[in-house]
C-alpha positions, 0 to 999 in steps of 0.5 A: 500500500502506498504511503498516501493511501495508508495515511488516508485509510487510517487518518481518522483513527489516528485523530480519534486516538490523539483526541482520546489521549488529549482528553485523558491528559486534561487538554481540550481539543478543537471545537467540533472534534469528539473527545474519544472513548477512553474504553477504546484505548487498549484496542486503539493502542494495539492497532497503532502499534501494528501500524507503526510496525508496518510503516517501519517495515515498508520504509515510509517517511521518517515523519510518518514513522515518528508521528505513529511512534509518538502516538504509540508511546503516549498511549502506552504511557497512559495505559500502563502508568502505575497508580501512585498510592503514596501511603501504601508505598510508604507502608511497603517501604517501612514494613517490608523493603527497608528491613529486607534490604538491611538483612540482605546486607547483613554482614555489612551491617554487622561490620558497621556495628563493629566499626562504630561500637568497637571504637566507642566502647574501647575509648569509653573504657580507656578514658574511664581508667585514665581520665587525662586521656580525654585530651587525646580526643577532645580539645579543652574548649570542647570539654568545657563546653560539654561540662557546661551543657550537661551540668544539671545545675546549669540554668539552661540544662533541660529547661522547657523551651517555647514551641518555636524554640522546639521547632528551631531545634528540630530543624537543627537536629534534622540538618545535623543528623542528615548531614552526618548520615549523608557524608557517611553514605556518600563517602563509600564512593571513595572505594569504601574507605570513607564509611570506615573512617566516619563510623570509627571517628564518630564512635571515638568521639561519642565514646570520649564524650560519654566517658568524660561526662561519666568521670565528672559525675554527669553521666546520668544527665547525658544518658537520660537525654540520649537514651530516647533518640539514640536508638534511631540516630546511632542505628541510622549512622551504622546503616548509612555506613553499611550502605556506603560500604556497598557502594565501595564494594561495587567499585572494588569488585565490579564483577562482570560489569563496568565500574560505572554500572556496578556502582549504579547497581550497588546504589540501587541495592543500597537505596532502601537502607539509605531511605531507612536511615533517613527516616530514622534520622527524622524520627531521632530529630523529633524525639530529641527536640520534643521529648529528650530535652523536656524537663517535665518528663522524669528520668525513669520514664525516659529510660523506659521509653528509650529501652522500648525504642531500642527493642522496637528498632532492632525487632523491626530490622530483624523481623520486619517483612519476613512474611512478605514476598521479596 
């Protein structure tokens, strides 16, 4: 069939399909043109695909082939576009995808715990035994600042803030926490060495702070403050390190792929873990701003809630999504 005859036979059909797609996209067609029947879209999409194949096979002009290709793509995208349910997507992410991804990278997550909590505990013990060793980790100004911050007799310690101040601190905690998590993850592109450094560094710093405050009799005030949000914040840092290590492994051991492709695949594999760490850092900021800093909540209640949150976090990571299909 000649091209002009082909166009003449199918022109009305193409116009009807275009009108249907315009209507589904919320566009108003020219006056007098029927809007088209959305129910006829599947059949019209099959026909336009066949006609596109014929046009290519017969060597019709590129302009006609491009016109049919655009119509076919518009119909395909409209027909097979996924229905986006944000609430369901978030539930699936939290209840299934994140814990499954964490367990899938179980050995990296375990390594992250060792790299973070190992230096933390080691430094804590060393400074408890030799208080002067704190000077090897923290400078004198930082030590004085910490003592002023956690002195229970201080005028500012755990005093109730105004609502706007709580919101301001919430924003600060979000910025600070997410910054730490992002640096720990993104540094994995440095052949996996970045997460090792950031996990160990943060462990050493936190261990030194906790040990020194215990040595000067302020350990109780620190513990009551951090026990609530620590389950979210510290675990998120470890998960960020594990996700960053996955990036590094993609570069160090790309397997049959190019390093760029291996890095892309590793990033996709680590993405649910990064999303989980981000959500946990937001949760940590909420707890830290509105619960941990409150002076009206008694310490025994803070410890009880903090213990429950630690159990909840690890139960979620170890048990979440086990009944769902991968």
